[in-house]
C-alpha positions in Angstrom: -1.7 -20.3 45.6 -1.7 -17.7 48.3 2.0 -17.1 47.9 1.7 -15.3 44.7 -0.9 -12.7 45.5 -0.4 -9.3 43.9 3.0 -7.9 44.6 1.6 -4.8 46.1 -0.5 -6.8 48.6 2.5 -8.9 49.5 4.6 -5.8 50.1 2.0 -4.3 52.4 2.0 -7.6 54.4 5.7 -7.4 54.8 5.5 -3.8 55.9 2.9 -4.8 58.4 5.3 -7.5 59.7 8.1 -5.1 60.1 6.1 -2.6 62.2 7.7 0.2 64.3 11.4 -0.1 65.2 12.4 -0.6 68.8 14.9 1.6 70.6 17.5 -1.1 70.8 18.4 -3.9 68.4 17.1 -6.7 70.5 15.9 -9.8 68.7 12.6 -10.8 70.2 10.1 -13.2 68.6 6.5 -11.8 68.9 3.6 -14.1 70.0 1.9 -15.9 67.2 -1.2 -14.3 65.8 -4.5 -15.4 67.4 -6.8 -15.8 64.3 -6.3 -18.2 61.5 -6.5 -15.4 59.0 -3.7 -13.5 60.7 -1.6 -16.7 60.8 -2.2 -17.3 57.1 -1.1 -13.7 56.4 2.0 -14.1 58.5 3.0 -17.3 56.6 2.2 -15.7 53.3 4.3 -12.6 54.0 7.2 -14.8 55.2 7.0 -17.0 52.2 7.0 -14.0 49.9 10.1 -12.6 51.6 11.9 -16.0 51.0 10.8 -16.1 47.4 11.9 -12.6 46.8 15.3 -13.3 48.3 15.6 -16.5 46.1 14.7 -14.6 43.0 17.1 -11.8 43.9 20.0 -14.3 44.0 19.2 -15.1 40.4 18.9 -11.4 39.4 15.1 -11.7 39.1 12.1 -10.1 40.7 8.4 -10.5 40.2 8.5 -7.2 38.4 10.5 -8.9 35.6 7.2 -10.3 34.3 6.0 -8.6 31.1 2.3 -9.3 31.8 0.0 -9.9 34.8 0.5 -13.2 36.4 -1.7 -15.9 35.0 -0.4 -19.3 36.0 -2.6 -21.6 33.9 -0.6 -24.1 31.9 -1.7 -22.8 28.5 -1.1 -19.1 29.5 2.4 -20.0 30.8 3.3 -21.8 27.6 2.0 -19.0 25.4 3.8 -16.3 27.4 6.9 -18.3 27.7 7.1 -18.7 24.0 6.6 -15.0 23.5 9.0 -13.6 26.2 12.1 -15.4 27.4 12.1 -13.3 30.5 8.8 -14.7 31.6 9.9 -18.3 30.8 13.0 -17.8 33.0 10.9 -16.3 35.8 8.4 -19.1 35.7 11.2 -21.6 35.8 12.8 -19.8 38.7 9.6 -19.6 40.6 8.0 -23.0 40.0 10.8 -25.3 38.8 11.7 -26.8 35.4 11.1 -30.0 33.7 8.7 -32.8 34.8 7.3 -32.4 38.3 9.0 -34.6 40.9 6.1 -34.7 43.4 2.7 -36.2 42.7 -0.4 -37.1 44.8 -3.5 -38.9 43.5 -6.5 -38.0 45.6 -9.4 -40.2 46.5 -11.5 -38.2 44.1 -9.3 -39.4 41.2 -7.5 -36.1 40.6 -3.7 -35.9 40.5 -1.8 -32.9 41.9 1.8 -32.3 41.0 4.6 -30.0 42.1 8.4 -29.4 41.6 11.1 -29.7 44.2 13.2 -27.0 42.5 12.3 -23.4 42.1 12.0 -20.6 44.6 8.5 -21.6 45.8 9.8 -25.1 46.7 12.8 -23.6 48.4 10.7 -21.3 50.5 8.5 -24.2 51.6 11.5 -26.2 52.7 12.7 -23.2 54.7 9.3 -22.7 56.4 8.0 -26.3 56.8 11.3 -28.2 57.0 10.2 -31.0 54.6 8.7 -29.8 51.4 7.7 -33.3 50.2 5.9 -34.1 53.4 4.2 -30.7 53.4 3.1 -31.1 49.8 1.5 -34.5 50.3 -0.1 -33.5 53.6 -1.4 -30.1 52.4 -3.0 -31.6 49.2 -4.8 -34.3 51.1 -6.0 -32.0 53.9 -7.2 -29.3 51.5 -9.3 -31.8 49.7 -11.0 -33.5 52.6 -14.4 -31.9 51.8 -14.1 -33.0 48.2 -13.4 -36.5 49.4 -16.5 -36.4 51.6 -18.6 -35.1 48.7 -17.2 -37.9 46.4 -18.5 -40.5 49.0 -21.8 -38.7 49.2 -22.4 -39.2 45.5 -22.3 -43.0 46.1 -25.0 -42.8 48.7 -28.4 -44.3 47.5 -30.5 -41.5 49.2 -28.3 -38.9 47.5 -28.4 -40.5 44.1 -32.2 -40.8 44.4 -32.6 -37.1 45.4 -30.2 -36.1 42.6 -32.4 -38.0 40.1 -35.5 -36.2 41.3 -33.7 -32.8 41.1 -32.6 -33.6 37.5 -36.2 -34.3 36.5 -37.3 -31.1 38.2 -34.9 -28.8 36.5 -35.3 -30.3 33.1 -38.5 -29.7 31.1 -40.6 -32.8 30.3 -40.4 -31.8 26.6 -37.8 -29.9 24.7 -34.0 -29.5 25.0 -32.3 -30.0 28.3 -30.8 -26.7 29.6 -27.0 -26.5 29.7 -27.2 -24.8 33.1 -30.5 -24.5 35.0 -31.7 -21.1 36.2 -30.3 -20.6 39.8 -33.8 -19.9 41.2 -35.1 -23.1 39.5 -32.1 -25.1 40.7 -32.7 -23.9 44.3 -36.4 -24.6 44.2 -35.8 -28.1 42.8 -33.1 -28.8 45.4 -35.7 -28.1 48.1 -38.6 -29.9 46.5 -36.6 -33.0 45.5 -35.2 -33.3 49.0 -31.6 -32.9 47.8 -31.0 -30.0 50.2 -32.2 -32.0 53.1 -30.2 -35.2 52.1 -27.0 -33.1 51.5 -27.4 -31.4 54.9 -27.7 -34.8 56.6 -24.9 -36.7 54.8 -22.2 -34.1 54.2 -21.3 -33.3 57.8 -21.3 -36.9 58.9 -19.1 -38.0 55.9 -16.7 -35.1 56.5 -16.3 -36.1 60.1 -15.6 -39.7 59.1 -13.1 -38.6 56.5 -11.3 -36.3 59.0 -11.2 -39.2 61.5 -9.7 -41.5 58.9 -7.1 -38.8 58.0 -6.3 -38.0 61.7 -2.6 -38.7 61.2 -2.3 -36.4 58.2 -4.3 -33.7 60.0 -1.9 -33.9 62.9 1.1 -33.7 60.6 -0.5 -30.7 58.8 -0.9 -28.9 62.1 2.7 -29.7 63.2 4.2 -28.5 60.0 2.1 -25.4 59.9 3.1 -24.6 63.5 6.7 -24.9 62.4 6.1 -22.5 59.6 4.5 -20.0 61.9 7.5 -20.1 64.2 9.8 -19.7 61.3 7.8 -16.8 60.0 7.9 -15.1 63.4 11.7 -15.6 63.4 11.8 -13.9 60.0 9.8 -11.1 61.5 12.4 -10.7 64.3 15.3 -10.7 61.9 13.7 -8.0 59.8 12.8 -5.9 62.9 16.4 -6.0 64.0 17.6 -5.0 60.5 15.2 -2.0 60.4 16.2 -1.0 63.9 19.9 -1.1 63.2 19.4 0.8 59.9 17.4 3.5 61.7 19.9 3.6 64.6 22.7 4.4 62.2 20.9 7.6 60.9 22.0 10.8 62.5 19.5 12.1 65.1 
């Protein structure tokens, strides 16, 4: 999750948002960033600000953690059992109890999330509808995986995969657990798998995107809302810094 990058990186992003103070405390919303990367960074920084505020209201910060952040389920359980501070922080961040949100993808995988916790609260602030954002984001982020799942059912792909398997596995002896990368690449070329994949995957991805047009549209609308809210937070913080600096003696 982009939200929980290293705290230092997040702090730098917030500082970049704040920028230089203006001569007067006028609240102006800057134009939205042009590149997707810069837009991602703006949303990330705004989300981090909202999470930090949420944690602060509970007397917590990300610095309360006793170990580097590892959010795997097993690591969370182990650390939570060892340190109540981490267990409280994890609950405050990601919610407690059974997840309330669940989406089962076309690939068969199920993704879950909580509606409580500071992450969920930040998403509601930014996107307006956390449930809708969760469902839409999960589907849109897995469009390529859905296309690849369909590709595996294609007869040409299955035949090429079988040829690749025979190529990378020796005729006699044990099957390697993981083929040598050079051998795998050579066999993908010789079996035709590379060619079949290059032909099928773009077409299938385009088909999946067409079928998910409504969800893609919703995704863009929610993300635009988040960008505008993030820009609004930028303006609020700029005014705060300006007022604070303006109160200092010259």
